[in-house]
C-alpha positions in Angstrom: 17.0 6.7 19.9 14.9 8.7 22.3 11.6 7.5 23.8 9.9 10.4 21.9 11.2 9.0 18.6 10.1 5.5 19.5 6.6 6.9 20.3 6.5 8.6 16.9 7.6 5.4 15.2 4.8 3.6 16.9 2.3 6.2 15.6 3.7 5.6 12.1 3.3 1.8 12.5 -0.2 2.2 13.8 -1.1 4.5 10.8 0.4 2.0 8.4 -1.6 -0.8 9.9 -4.8 1.2 9.7 -4.0 2.1 6.0 -3.5 -1.6 5.2 -6.8 -2.6 7.0 -8.7 0.1 5.1 -9.5 2.1 8.2 -7.4 5.1 7.0 -7.3 6.2 3.4 -3.9 6.2 1.9 -3.7 9.9 1.1 -4.7 10.8 4.7 -2.2 8.2 6.1 0.5 9.6 3.8 0.0 13.1 5.1 0.1 11.9 8.7 3.3 9.7 8.2 5.0 12.5 6.3 4.3 14.8 9.2 5.8 12.4 11.8 9.0 11.5 9.9 11.4 13.9 11.5 10.2 13.4 15.0 10.5 9.6 14.4 14.1 10.0 13.2 13.1 8.7 9.7 13.4 11.8 7.6 15.4 10.1 4.8 14.1 6.5 5.3 13.5 4.9 1.9 10.1 3.5 3.0 9.0 7.0 4.3 10.0 9.1 1.3 7.1 7.7 -0.9 4.7 8.9 1.7 6.2 12.4 1.4 5.9 12.2 -2.4 2.2 11.2 -2.2 1.6 14.0 0.3 3.2 16.5 -2.0 1.4 15.3 -5.1 -2.0 15.4 -3.5 -1.7 18.4 -1.2 -4.3 20.3 -3.2 -7.0 17.7 -2.7 -9.5 18.3 0.2 -9.2 15.0 2.1 -9.4 16.1 5.7 -13.0 16.4 7.1 -12.3 19.8 8.5 -11.1 21.1 5.1 -14.0 19.5 3.3 -16.4 21.5 5.4 -15.0 24.6 3.8 -15.8 23.4 0.3 -19.2 23.5 -1.4 -21.0 20.1 -1.8 -21.1 20.7 -5.6 -17.4 21.3 -5.8 -16.6 18.2 -3.7 -18.9 16.1 -5.9 -17.2 17.4 -9.0 -13.7 16.7 -7.5 -14.6 13.3 -6.1 -13.5 11.3 -9.2 -10.1 12.9 -9.1 -9.8 12.2 -5.4 -10.8 8.5 -6.0 -8.1 8.2 -8.8 -5.5 9.8 -6.5 -6.4 7.4 -3.7 -6.0 4.4 -6.0 -2.7 5.8 -7.2 -1.5 6.4 -3.6 -2.5 2.8 -2.6 -0.6 1.3 -5.6 2.6 3.2 -4.5 2.3 3.0 -0.7 0.9 -0.4 0.1 4.3 -2.2 0.0 6.0 0.6 1.9 3.3 0.5 4.6 3.9 -3.3 4.9 7.6 -2.7 5.2 7.2 0.0 7.9 4.8 -2.2 9.8 7.2 -5.1 9.7 10.2 -2.9 10.8 8.6 -0.7 13.4 
């Protein structure tokens, strides 16, 4: 494994830790981890694939602060219950995988 891949695995571990502590929302963390998976050499890892699935299932939701700036406050307010439900769903799926990644990486 290259130093680069180890660095990316460390980033994944840090994100997983922040998700578990509540510092990073699960959907946001899923998007970040999914984006790092190939550079970390974990493209088909069974603990990574659920993050990819959550990213895919929630990709239409405006989670990122930069994206939210492009939305009207009224539209965001209307969409917030759906975002909250999606975040709860993501947590229920990803918490155990985040713990596993943290333990392994």
